[in-house]
C-alpha positions as CSV (number, residue, x, y, z in Angstrom):
1,X,-2.6,-22.0,-6.3
2,X,0.7,-21.9,-4.2
3,X,2.9,-19.1,-3.1
4,X,6.4,-20.6,-2.1
5,X,7.3,-19.2,1.2
6,X,10.9,-18.5,-0.2
7,X,9.6,-16.4,-3.0
8,X,10.2,-12.7,-2.7
9,X,7.0,-10.9,-2.6
10,X,8.5,-7.6,-3.4
11,X,8.4,-8.6,-7.0
12,X,5.0,-6.9,-7.4
13,X,4.4,-9.1,-10.5
14,X,2.4,-12.1,-11.2
15,X,5.2,-14.6,-10.6
16,X,5.2,-13.5,-7.1
17,X,1.7,-14.2,-6.2
18,X,0.5,-17.1,-8.7
19,X,3.6,-19.4,-7.5
20,X,6.1,-19.5,-10.4
21,X,9.3,-20.2,-8.9
22,X,12.0,-17.8,-8.7
23,X,16.0,-18.5,-8.4
24,X,15.7,-19.3,-4.8
25,X,13.4,-22.1,-5.3
26,X,14.9,-25.6,-5.7
27,X,18.0,-24.3,-3.8
28,X,20.1,-26.8,-1.9
29,X,20.6,-24.5,1.1
30,X,17.3,-24.8,2.8
31,X,14.0,-26.3,2.4
32,X,11.0,-24.3,0.7
33,X,8.8,-25.6,3.5
34,X,7.2,-22.4,5.1
35,X,8.8,-21.2,8.2
36,X,6.9,-20.8,11.5
37,X,7.0,-16.9,11.1
38,X,5.9,-16.9,7.5
39,X,2.6,-18.4,8.6
40,X,2.1,-16.9,12.1
41,X,3.7,-13.5,12.3
42,X,3.7,-12.3,8.7
43,X,-0.1,-12.7,8.4
44,X,-0.8,-10.6,11.5
45,X,1.7,-7.9,10.4
46,X,0.4,-7.6,6.8
47,X,-3.2,-7.5,8.1
48,X,-2.4,-4.7,10.6
49,X,-0.7,-2.9,7.8
50,X,-4.2,-3.2,5.8
51,X,-6.4,-2.2,8.5
52,X,-4.3,0.8,9.7
53,X,-3.8,1.7,5.9
54,X,-7.6,1.6,5.0
55,X,-8.7,3.5,8.2
56,X,-6.2,6.3,8.0
57,X,-6.3,6.9,4.2
58,X,-10.3,6.8,4.4
59,X,-10.1,9.5,7.0
60,X,-7.7,11.6,5.1
61,X,-9.6,11.4,1.9
62,X,-12.7,12.4,3.9
63,X,-10.8,15.5,5.2
64,X,-9.8,16.4,1.7
65,X,-13.4,15.9,0.0
66,X,-14.8,18.1,3.1
67,X,-12.4,20.6,2.5
68,X,-14.2,23.9,2.0
69,X,-11.7,25.8,-0.1
70,X,-10.2,24.7,-3.4
71,X,-7.4,22.3,-2.9
72,X,-3.8,23.5,-3.5
73,X,-1.4,21.7,-5.9
74,X,0.2,19.9,-3.1
75,X,-2.9,18.9,-1.6
76,X,-4.3,17.5,-5.0
77,X,-1.1,15.4,-5.0
78,X,-1.3,14.1,-1.3
79,X,-5.1,13.2,-1.9
80,X,-4.3,11.2,-4.9
81,X,-1.5,9.5,-2.9
82,X,-3.7,8.9,-0.1
83,X,-6.2,7.1,-2.8
84,X,-3.5,5.1,-4.2
85,X,-2.2,3.8,-0.7
86,X,-6.0,3.0,0.1
87,X,-6.5,1.0,-2.8
88,X,-2.9,-0.7,-2.2
89,X,-3.7,-1.6,1.5
90,X,-7.2,-2.8,0.8
91,X,-5.6,-5.7,-1.3
92,X,-3.2,-6.6,1.3
93,X,-5.7,-8.8,3.5
94,X,-5.8,-11.4,0.6
95,X,-2.0,-11.7,1.0
96,X,-2.4,-12.0,4.8
97,X,-4.9,-15.1,4.0
98,X,-2.5,-16.4,1.5
99,X,0.4,-16.4,4.0
100,X,-1.8,-17.9,6.8
101,X,-2.8,-20.6,4.2
102,X,0.7,-21.7,4.0
103,X,0.9,-19.6,0.8
104,X,-1.7,-21.7,-1.2
105,X,-3.9,-19.1,-2.7
106,X,-7.6,-20.2,-1.5
107,X,-9.5,-17.8,-3.4
108,X,-10.6,-17.7,-7.2
109,X,-8.1,-18.3,-9.7
110,X,-9.3,-15.1,-11.6
111,X,-8.9,-13.0,-8.1
112,X,-5.3,-13.9,-8.1
113,X,-3.9,-11.4,-11.1
114,X,-6.6,-8.9,-10.1
115,X,-5.2,-8.5,-6.7
116,X,-1.6,-8.3,-7.8
117,X,-2.6,-6.0,-10.4
118,X,-4.1,-3.6,-8.1
119,X,-1.2,-3.7,-5.7
120,X,1.1,-3.3,-8.8
121,X,-0.9,-0.2,-10.1
122,X,-1.3,1.4,-7.0
123,X,2.3,0.9,-5.7
124,X,3.4,2.6,-9.0
125,X,1.1,5.4,-9.0
126,X,1.9,6.4,-5.3
127,X,5.7,6.5,-6.2
128,X,5.1,8.7,-9.2
129,X,2.7,11.0,-7.5
130,X,5.5,11.6,-5.1
131,X,8.0,12.3,-8.1
132,X,5.4,14.9,-9.1
133,X,5.3,16.5,-5.6
134,X,8.9,16.3,-4.9
135,X,9.5,18.4,-8.2
136,X,6.8,20.6,-7.4
137,X,8.3,21.5,-4.0
138,X,11.7,21.8,-5.4
139,X,10.6,24.3,-8.1
140,X,8.8,26.3,-5.7
141,X,12.0,26.7,-3.6
142,X,14.6,26.8,-6.0
143,X,13.0,28.4,-9.1
144,X,10.0,30.6,-7.8
145,X,9.6,32.6,-10.8
146,X,9.1,29.4,-13.2
147,X,7.1,27.9,-10.5
148,X,4.5,30.8,-10.5
149,X,3.5,30.2,-14.1
150,X,3.1,26.4,-14.1
151,X,1.6,26.1,-10.1
152,X,-2.0,25.7,-11.3
153,X,-4.4,23.1,-9.8
154,X,-5.6,22.2,-13.3
155,X,-1.9,21.2,-14.5
156,X,-1.6,19.3,-11.2
157,X,-5.1,17.4,-12.2
158,X,-3.7,16.6,-15.3
159,X,-0.5,15.4,-14.0
160,X,-2.4,13.2,-11.7
161,X,-4.5,11.7,-14.6
162,X,-1.4,11.0,-16.4
163,X,0.2,9.1,-13.7
164,X,-2.9,6.9,-12.9
165,X,-2.7,6.1,-16.6
166,X,0.9,5.3,-16.4
167,X,0.7,3.3,-13.3
168,X,-2.0,1.3,-15.3
169,X,0.3,0.9,-18.3
170,X,3.3,-0.3,-16.2
171,X,1.2,-2.9,-14.5
172,X,-0.1,-4.7,-17.5
173,X,2.5,-7.6,-18.0
174,X,1.9,-7.9,-21.7
175,X,2.8,-4.5,-22.5
176,X,5.7,-3.9,-20.2
177,X,8.6,-5.8,-18.6
178,X,7.6,-8.2,-15.8
179,X,10.3,-7.1,-13.5
180,X,9.7,-3.7,-11.9
181,X,13.2,-2.8,-10.9
182,X,13.5,0.1,-13.3
183,X,10.1,1.3,-13.0
184,X,10.9,1.9,-9.2
185,X,14.5,2.6,-9.2
186,X,14.3,5.6,-11.4
187,X,11.6,7.7,-9.5
188,X,13.4,6.5,-6.5
189,X,16.7,8.4,-7.4
190,X,14.5,11.4,-8.8
191,X,12.9,11.7,-5.4
192,X,16.2,11.5,-3.9
193,X,17.6,14.3,-5.8
194,X,14.6,16.6,-5.3
195,X,14.7,15.7,-1.5
196,X,18.3,16.9,-1.2
197,X,17.8,19.8,-3.3
198,X,14.7,20.8,-1.2
199,X,16.9,20.6,2.2
200,X,19.6,22.8,0.4
201,X,17.0,25.5,-0.8
202,X,15.7,25.4,2.9
203,X,19.0,25.9,4.3
204,X,19.8,28.6,2.0
205,X,16.7,30.6,2.9
206,X,17.5,30.2,6.6
207,X,21.2,31.3,6.0
208,X,20.0,34.2,3.9
209,X,17.4,35.4,6.2
210,X,14.3,35.1,3.5
211,X,10.9,34.7,4.9
212,X,8.5,32.2,3.3
213,X,4.9,32.3,3.7
214,X,3.5,30.2,6.6
215,X,1.2,28.2,4.3
216,X,3.8,27.6,1.8
217,X,6.5,26.6,4.6
218,X,3.9,24.3,6.1
219,X,3.2,22.6,2.8
220,X,7.0,22.3,2.1
221,X,7.6,20.6,5.5
222,X,4.9,18.3,5.1
223,X,6.0,17.2,1.7
224,X,9.7,17.0,2.7
225,X,8.2,14.5,5.5
226,X,6.5,12.4,3.3
227,X,9.6,12.2,1.0
228,X,11.8,11.5,4.0
229,X,9.4,8.8,5.0
230,X,9.3,7.3,1.5
231,X,13.1,7.1,1.5
232,X,13.4,5.3,4.9
233,X,10.6,2.6,4.0
234,X,11.8,1.9,0.5
235,X,15.7,2.2,0.4
236,X,16.2,-1.0,2.4
237,X,13.8,-2.7,-0.2
238,X,15.8,-1.5,-3.2
239,X,19.1,-2.5,-1.6
240,X,17.6,-5.9,-1.1
241,X,16.5,-6.1,-4.6
242,X,20.1,-5.1,-5.9
243,X,21.7,-7.5,-4.0
244,X,19.2,-10.4,-5.2
245,X,20.0,-9.2,-8.7
246,X,23.7,-9.7,-8.0
247,X,22.7,-12.9,-6.3
248,X,21.1,-14.2,-9.5
249,X,24.1,-13.4,-11.5
250,X,26.0,-15.2,-9.2
251,X,28.2,-12.4,-8.3
252,X,27.2,-13.1,-4.4
253,X,26.8,-16.8,-3.4
254,X,26.4,-18.4,-0.1
255,X,23.7,-20.3,1.9
256,X,23.9,-17.7,4.6
257,X,23.5,-14.7,2.2
258,X,20.6,-16.6,0.3
259,X,18.8,-17.0,3.6
260,X,19.4,-13.5,4.9
261,X,17.9,-12.2,1.6
262,X,14.9,-14.4,1.7
263,X,14.0,-13.0,5.2
264,X,14.8,-9.2,4.2
265,X,12.9,-9.8,1.0
266,X,9.9,-10.3,3.2
267,X,10.5,-7.8,5.9
268,X,11.6,-5.0,3.6
269,X,8.5,-5.4,1.4
270,X,6.2,-5.0,4.2
271,X,8.2,-2.1,5.6
272,X,7.9,-0.4,2.1
273,X,4.1,-1.1,2.4
274,X,4.1,0.6,5.8
275,X,4.8,3.7,4.0
276,X,1.0,3.7,3.0
277,X,0.3,3.8,6.7
278,X,2.9,6.5,7.7
279,X,1.8,8.9,4.9
280,X,-1.7,9.7,6.3
281,X,-0.3,9.8,9.8
282,X,2.2,12.5,8.7
283,X,-0.8,14.4,6.9
284,X,-2.6,14.6,10.1
285,X,0.2,15.7,12.3
């Protein structure tokens, strides 16, 4: 089961991992033969992300599980993000082996869609958990009176159950569109809006001389760091995806652009996955 080197792995759907050709394959600009870096550098990079992601997220989940006090709303969301990141990075070694094998899937035919499904589901879930936590922090700062009434662990747990279910639903190709674009773009802009709002609210509090509880301030700072890390890791990915859509529509043309987007598609996909390693580091700091 081949995975052409020119396919953009960022598709997060079965077409990317089972070798169906995308708009780049068959191009006259350059050969589909795997480049040296595809089968040498890329597998090592993927495996490094996988190992670091597994170790760090297991550590974070262990800390949350051994926590003596009841988890706060923010901690509930963060622990679920860690769980999603752990499952996602646990699937990446399969992609590393696949890349090292010149994009020829060496495992069971049935394992192929299962691995892709798991990556898909947990990528969705992780991002939608960030949506919940960004809305939570935004309300805590911008609308504290309303926040008091809904900021309860039981509501946070219910929200997490819904996110897991939603991630599962979005990952079933027969039930939803095979392209992930809108499934990621919409929460991306929600997170962007909430992050800007949180920064403005913090700035207003400092300007007005309002005091914030130390615990609340620490939680907000952590969440803000996680949101900013998400923006940094995922923004190049989305910009590349938009450019690919424009290229597919033949708005943008040219062999140089096609080659550059192919490289960026690989690099920025795994920069986005690096977010699953960065999150637990931020929790510890």
